[in-house]
C-alpha positions in Angstrom: -158.4 -151.5 48.7 -157.3 -150.0 52.0 -155.6 -146.6 51.7 -152.2 -146.0 53.3 -152.4 -143.9 56.4 -151.7 -140.2 56.0 -148.5 -138.7 57.3 -148.1 -135.0 58.1 -145.1 -133.0 59.4 -144.0 -129.4 59.5 -140.8 -127.6 58.8 -139.5 -124.1 59.2 -138.8 -122.2 56.0 -135.2 -121.5 56.9 -134.5 -125.3 57.1 -135.7 -125.8 53.6 -132.5 -125.6 51.7 -133.2 -125.8 48.0 -136.6 -127.4 47.1 -140.0 -127.0 48.7 -141.1 -130.6 48.5 -142.9 -133.0 50.8 -140.5 -135.8 50.0 -137.3 -133.8 49.8 -137.7 -132.5 53.4 -139.3 -135.7 54.9 -138.1 -136.5 58.4 -137.3 -140.1 57.4 -135.1 -138.9 54.6 -133.3 -136.4 56.9 -132.8 -139.1 59.5 -131.1 -141.3 56.9 -128.8 -138.5 55.9 -127.8 -138.1 59.5 -126.8 -141.8 59.4 -124.6 -141.0 56.4 -123.1 -138.1 58.1 -122.1 -140.5 60.9 -120.4 -142.6 58.4 -118.4 -139.6 57.2 -117.5 -138.6 60.7 -116.0 -142.1 61.3 -113.7 -141.7 58.4 -115.7 -143.4 55.6 -115.7 -141.4 52.3 -119.0 -140.3 50.8 -119.1 -139.5 47.1 -121.9 -138.2 44.8 -122.8 -140.8 42.1 -121.6 -138.5 39.3 -118.1 -138.4 41.0 -117.7 -142.2 40.7 -119.2 -142.8 37.3 -119.3 -141.4 33.8 -122.8 -140.9 32.4 -123.3 -142.5 28.9 -125.9 -140.5 26.9 -126.0 -141.9 23.3 -129.5 -141.8 22.0 -130.7 -143.6 18.9 -134.0 -144.1 17.0 -133.7 -147.7 15.7 -137.0 -147.6 13.8 -135.6 -144.8 11.6 -131.9 -145.6 11.5 -132.0 -149.4 10.9 -135.6 -150.6 10.7 -134.8 -153.9 9.0 -131.8 -154.9 11.0 -131.9 -157.2 14.1 -131.1 -155.4 17.3 -130.1 -156.7 20.8 -132.5 -154.8 23.1 -133.0 -154.5 26.9 -136.4 -153.2 28.1 -137.4 -152.4 31.6 -139.5 -155.6 31.7 -136.4 -157.6 30.9 -134.6 -156.6 34.1 -135.4 -158.7 37.2 -136.2 -156.7 40.4 -133.7 -156.8 43.2 -131.3 -159.4 41.7 -129.3 -157.5 39.0 -130.2 -160.1 36.4 -131.5 -159.2 32.9 -132.4 -161.0 29.7 -131.6 -159.3 26.3 -133.9 -160.0 23.4 -133.5 -159.7 19.6 -135.9 -157.4 17.7 -136.0 -155.6 14.4 -135.2 -151.9 14.6 -138.7 -151.0 13.3 -140.3 -152.8 16.3 -138.6 -150.4 18.7 -140.8 -147.3 18.4 -139.2 -145.0 21.0 -135.8 -143.4 21.4 -133.3 -145.9 22.9 -130.0 -145.7 24.7 -126.8 -147.3 23.5 -125.2 -149.6 26.1 -121.9 -151.3 26.2 -120.0 -154.0 28.1 -119.1 -152.8 31.6 -121.9 -150.2 31.8 -124.4 -150.3 34.6 -128.1 -149.6 33.7 -130.5 -148.4 36.3 -134.3 -148.1 35.8 -135.3 -144.4 36.4 -139.0 -145.3 35.9 -140.5 -146.7 39.2 -137.0 -147.1 40.7 -138.5 -148.7 43.9 -138.8 -151.8 41.8 -135.0 -152.0 42.2 -133.9 -152.8 38.7 -130.3 -152.5 37.8 -127.9 -154.6 35.7 -124.1 -154.8 35.0 -123.9 -155.3 31.2 -121.8 -158.3 30.1 -122.4 -158.3 26.4 -120.5 -156.2 23.9 -123.2 -153.7 22.9 -126.9 -153.4 22.8 -129.8 -150.9 22.9 -131.8 -150.2 26.0 -135.1 -148.5 27.0 -135.0 -144.7 27.1 -136.1 -145.0 30.8 -132.7 -146.4 31.7 -129.8 -144.4 33.2 -126.6 -145.7 31.7 -123.3 -145.2 33.6 -119.7 -146.4 33.4 -118.1 -146.9 36.8 -114.7 -145.3 37.3 -112.8 -148.4 38.3 -110.0 -146.5 39.9 -112.6 -145.5 42.6 -115.2 -148.2 42.7 -115.6 -151.8 41.6 -118.4 -152.3 39.1 -120.0 -155.2 41.0 -119.7 -153.2 44.3 -121.5 -150.3 42.7 -124.2 -152.6 41.3 -124.9 -154.0 44.8 -125.0 -150.4 46.2 -127.6 -149.3 43.6 -129.7 -152.4 44.4 -129.4 -151.8 48.2 -131.6 -150.1 50.7 -129.0 -147.4 50.9 -130.1 -146.3 47.4 -133.8 -147.1 47.8 -134.0 -144.9 50.9 -132.5 -142.0 49.0 -134.8 -142.2 46.0 -138.2 -143.1 47.5 -138.9 -139.5 48.6 -137.8 -137.6 45.5 -139.8 -139.2 42.7 -141.8 -137.1 40.2 -145.0 -138.0 38.5 -148.2 -139.7 39.7 -149.2 -142.5 37.4 -145.6 -143.4 36.6 -143.2 -142.1 39.2 -139.7 -141.6 38.0 -136.3 -140.4 39.2 -135.0 -137.2 37.8 -131.5 -137.6 36.2 -130.1 -134.7 38.3 -131.3 -136.3 41.5 -129.8 -139.6 40.3 -126.5 -137.9 39.8 -126.6 -136.5 43.3 -127.1 -139.9 45.1 -124.6 -140.4 47.9 -122.4 -143.4 47.7 -120.5 -144.8 50.6 -117.1 -145.5 49.1 -114.7 -147.7 51.1 -111.2 -148.3 49.7 -111.2 -150.9 46.9 -109.7 -153.6 49.2 -112.7 -153.1 51.6 -115.1 -153.2 48.6 -113.7 -156.7 47.7 -114.0 -157.8 51.4 -117.7 -156.8 51.5 -118.4 -158.6 48.3 -116.5 -161.7 49.6 -118.6 -161.6 52.8 -122.0 -161.8 50.9 -120.8 -164.5 48.5 -122.2 -167.4 50.5 -125.7 -165.9 50.3 -125.2 -165.2 46.5 -124.3 -168.8 45.9 -127.4 -170.0 47.7 -129.5 -167.6 45.7 -128.0 -168.8 42.4 -128.8 -172.4 43.4 -132.4 -171.3 44.1 -132.5 -169.5 40.8 -131.4 -172.6 38.9 -134.0 -174.7 40.7 -136.7 -172.2 39.9 -135.9 -172.2 36.1 -136.0 -176.0 36.2 -139.4 -176.1 37.9 -140.7 -173.4 35.4 -139.7 -175.6 32.4 -141.2 -178.7 34.1 -144.5 -176.8 34.5 -144.4 -175.6 30.9 -143.8 -179.0 29.3 -145.4 -181.3 31.9 -148.1 -182.4 29.4 -145.5 -183.2 26.7 -143.5 -185.2 29.2 -146.5 -187.2 30.5 -147.8 -187.9 27.0 -144.4 -188.8 25.6 -144.6 -186.1 22.9 -141.2 -185.3 21.4 -140.7 -181.9 19.7 -138.7 -181.6 16.5 -135.2 -180.2 16.7 -134.9 -177.3 17.6 -137.9 -177.5 20.0 -138.8 -173.8 19.5 -139.3 -171.8 16.3 -136.3 -169.5 15.8 -135.9 -168.4 12.2 -133.1 -166.1 11.1 -133.2 -163.3 8.4 -131.3 -165.7 6.2 -133.9 -168.5 6.3 -135.5 -169.3 2.9 -137.5 -172.1 1.4 -139.7 -172.6 -1.7 -143.3 -173.5 -2.1 -145.6 -174.1 -5.1 -148.3 -171.5 -5.6 -151.1 -174.0 -5.1 -149.7 -174.9 -1.7 -150.4 -171.4 -0.4 -154.1 -171.7 -0.6 -154.8 -170.9 3.1 -152.6 -167.9 3.5 -149.4 -166.4 2.1 -147.2 -166.3 5.1 -143.5 -167.1 5.6 -143.9 -168.6 9.1 -147.1 -170.5 8.5 -145.5 -172.4 5.5 -142.0 -172.8 7.1 -140.7 -176.4 6.9 -140.4 -176.4 10.7 -144.1 -175.8 10.9 -144.7 -178.7 8.6 -143.1 -180.9 11.3 -145.5 -179.4 13.9 -148.5 -180.2 11.7 -147.3 -183.7 11.1 -146.7 -184.2 14.9 -150.3 -182.9 15.7 -151.7 -185.3 13.1 -150.2 -188.2 15.0 -151.8 -187.3 18.3 -155.2 -187.6 19.8 -156.4 -184.0 19.9 -159.3 -181.7 20.5 -159.8 -178.2 19.2 -159.7 -175.5 21.9 -163.0 -174.1 20.7 -164.6 -177.4 21.8 -163.2 -177.0 25.3 -164.0 -173.3 26.1 -167.1 -171.2 26.1 -167.9 -169.8 22.7 -167.4 -166.1 23.8 -163.9 -165.0 24.5 -163.6 -161.7 26.4 -161.2 -158.8 25.7 -159.8 -156.8 28.6 -160.2 -153.2 29.6 -158.5 -150.5 27.6 -156.8 -148.6 30.3 -153.4 -147.8 31.8 -152.8 -149.1 35.3 -151.7 -146.7 38.1 -149.8 -147.1 41.3 -153.1 -146.9 43.4 -156.7 -147.5 42.6 -159.7 -149.7 43.4 -159.2 -152.8 41.2 -155.9 -154.6 40.7 -155.2 -154.6 37.0 -153.6 -157.6 35.3 -151.4 -156.8 32.3 -149.2 -158.9 30.1 -146.2 -158.4 32.4 -148.1 -160.2 35.1 -148.5 -163.4 33.1 -145.8 -166.0 33.9 -144.7 -168.7 31.3 -145.3 -171.4 34.0 -149.0 -170.6 34.1 -149.2 -168.6 37.3 -149.9 -164.8 37.7 -147.2 -162.7 39.2 -149.0 -159.9 41.0 -146.0 -158.6 43.1 -145.8 -155.6 40.7 -149.6 -155.1 40.1 -151.1 -151.8 39.0 -154.6 -150.5 39.6 -157.6 -148.9 37.9 -160.7 -147.2 39.4 -163.5 -148.4 37.2 -164.6 -151.9 36.1 -167.9 -153.6 35.5 -168.7 -157.0 37.2 -168.2 -158.9 33.9 -164.8 -157.3 33.5 -163.5 -158.9 36.6 -161.7 -162.3 36.6 -162.8 -165.3 38.6 -160.9 -168.5 39.7 -160.2 -170.9 36.9 -160.4 -168.1 34.2 -157.7 -168.6 31.5 -155.8 -165.4 30.5 -153.8 -165.3 27.2 -151.8 -162.4 25.9 -153.0 -161.6 22.4 -150.4 -158.9 21.4 -146.9 -157.8 22.2 -145.7 -160.9 24.0 -148.2 -163.1 22.2 -149.3 -166.4 23.7 -148.3 -166.2 27.4 -151.0 -168.0 29.3 -152.0 -167.8 33.0 -154.7 -169.1 35.3 -156.6 -167.1 37.8 -156.4 -168.5 41.3 -158.3 -167.7 44.5 -155.9 -164.9 45.4 -156.6 -163.0 42.2 -160.4 -163.3 42.4 -162.0 -160.0 41.4 -159.0 -158.5 39.6 -159.5 -156.6 36.3 -157.4 -157.3 33.2 -156.0 -155.3 30.3 -157.0 -155.1 26.6 -154.0 -157.0 25.4 -155.3 -160.1 27.2 -158.0 -162.6 26.2 -160.1 -164.2 28.9 -161.5 -167.7 28.3 -163.6 -170.0 30.4 -163.9 -173.8 30.3 -167.2 -174.9 28.7 -169.7 -176.3 31.2 -169.7 -180.1 31.2 -166.2 -180.4 29.8 -164.0 -182.6 32.0 -160.7 -181.0 31.1 -159.4 -178.8 33.9 -158.3 -175.2 33.2 -154.8 -176.0 34.5 -154.4 -178.6 31.8 -155.2 -176.1 29.1 -152.9 -173.4 30.5 -150.0 -175.8 30.9 -150.3 -176.9 27.3 -150.7 -173.5 25.8 -147.4 -172.5 27.5 -145.6 -175.7 26.3 -143.3 -175.8 23.3 -146.0 -177.4 21.2 -148.6 -174.9 22.3 -146.3 -172.0 21.6 -145.4 -173.5 18.2 -149.1 -173.4 17.2 -149.4 -169.8 18.4 -146.4 -168.8 16.3 -148.0 -170.6 13.4 -151.4 -168.9 13.8 -150.4 -165.4 14.8 -150.4 -162.6 12.2 -148.9 -159.2 11.6 -145.6 -158.0 10.3 -145.4 -154.9 12.5 -146.1 -156.3 15.9 -147.6 -159.8 16.2 -151.2 -160.5 17.2 -153.5 -163.5 17.6 -157.3 -163.1 17.5 -160.1 -165.1 19.0 -160.8 -167.1 15.8 -157.1 -168.1 15.5 -157.0 -169.1 19.2 -159.9 -171.5 18.8 -158.0 -173.4 16.1 -155.3 -174.5 18.6 -155.2 -178.3 19.0 -155.0 -179.7 22.5 -153.5 -183.3 22.8 -155.2 -185.7 25.2 -154.1 -188.8 27.0 -155.7 -192.2 26.2 -157.4 -192.3 29.6 -159.7 -189.5 30.8 -158.5 -189.7 34.4 -154.9 -188.9 33.3 -156.0 -185.4 32.5 -157.0 -184.8 36.1 -153.8 -186.4 37.4 -151.7 -184.2 35.3 -153.6 -181.1 36.5 -153.1 -182.2 40.1 -149.3 -182.6 39.5 -149.2 -179.1 38.0 -150.9 -177.6 41.0 -148.3 -179.3 43.2 -145.5 -177.9 41.2 -147.0 -174.4 41.3 -147.1 -174.7 45.1 -143.4 -175.7 45.1 -142.6 -172.7 42.9 -144.5 -170.4 45.2 -142.5 -171.7 48.2 -139.1 -171.6 46.3 -139.6 -168.1 45.1 -140.4 -166.8 48.6 -137.2 -168.5 49.9 -135.1 -166.9 47.1 -136.8 -163.5 47.7 -135.9 -163.8 51.4 -132.3 -164.6 50.5 -132.1 -161.5 48.3 -133.5 -159.4 51.1 -131.0 -160.8 53.6 -128.2 -160.1 51.1 -129.2 -156.5 50.7 -129.5 -156.1 54.4 -126.1 -157.6 55.1 -124.5 -155.4 52.4 -125.9 -152.3 54.1 -124.9 -153.4 57.5 -121.3 -154.1 56.4 -121.1 -150.6 55.1 -122.8 -148.8 58.0 -121.6 -150.8 61.0 -119.3 -153.8 60.8 -116.8 -152.4 58.3 -116.8 -149.1 60.1 -115.7 -150.9 63.3 -112.6 -152.1 61.4 -111.5 -148.4 61.0 -111.6 -147.7 64.7 -108.3 -147.7 66.6 -108.0 -150.7 69.0 -108.0 -149.8 72.6 -104.8 -150.6 74.6 -104.6 -151.7 78.2 -101.6 -149.9 79.9 
């Protein structure tokens, strides 16, 4: 890995106002604040963040206060970088082991851990719990529109302020007091609406790209089921509630006493698999399945470190937010066509190693499998099926654990892989999957560029174009 070039500067003590810090006094940061001073000088109002929001600080310990109740939860991993989008999940209180923040409709949450990932969200559900690493604020709507503030927090105007004042090495984070002191350019509310209106066309294009991305992801996940004409029972995914119940005779529980394993929906899955031509996964892969390295990735290091968060449900690896470790043996590095499967936490997400990830390391919550020599089933086919509704149904059936789910190597080998009648159809499906992955790569780059342009246009409207509207027109006498 190539190290970033060193940067050195000097400063006179009398110019260091309050904190002796490399980042706090960095020339780039000071230059940016001069730009903001120029905004103020042209009549645009600057406010500290704490002046335009109320901070919500309601902590709760769900594992102690309501361990057996379902909780709507938002983790850092559930917030998409740059876009403001987030996906809430339902968990039992006892599954949330750390202190959490209460969040409500209309709040804005901002990730204080690794804030350069640009994760913020305007909450639209009534109430939920969120990660302790989130700052929770309520915009003062008499001063600032919530959507305008969200865009501001996601913009380069915020990133430029936070990048030099982070604390911590392995996990850089933003101090809450520094967050409160962020400068916000605050036009009048009518101008805020005008700025939002001007970036709407880009947002609509981004939304269309997002919808197409989700469609392609689902096509990748269930491509094998579509090609083989396999129809899942209704509903297609296992989603029991705490009110679910059923009865079983004692002699029917010979294999294991487990609510999920014997659930009637799982009986439909077993019946479906019995109707198909299948092969056990253990007959397709090498006998030995590898566990990853027990380590915590850092911001810099020698070997890129694949963790569960880097596994995508469409079968690719997302390494845009990769971490690093310094030590790994040769046999602990992944190679092209290796299959990676999460064994804990988010159990069953499967990804394939492509050429660009050759030589990466991987974490202990991941299992690494290789196609057995002589087997004519491509790794892409296996990955696609494991991520499909039918593959995930088997993983839900086989996983164990009441306090955090887990699947072990013996259970993984029991998964049944459906096969087409003709051998060459397996390769055709794998080729089609590779094509769709290529389309996804291209589409995601296009959407990412749109988000980048949107942030750039938002900043420009605040710093230049909208400022020009405040200047008095010249008159010819």
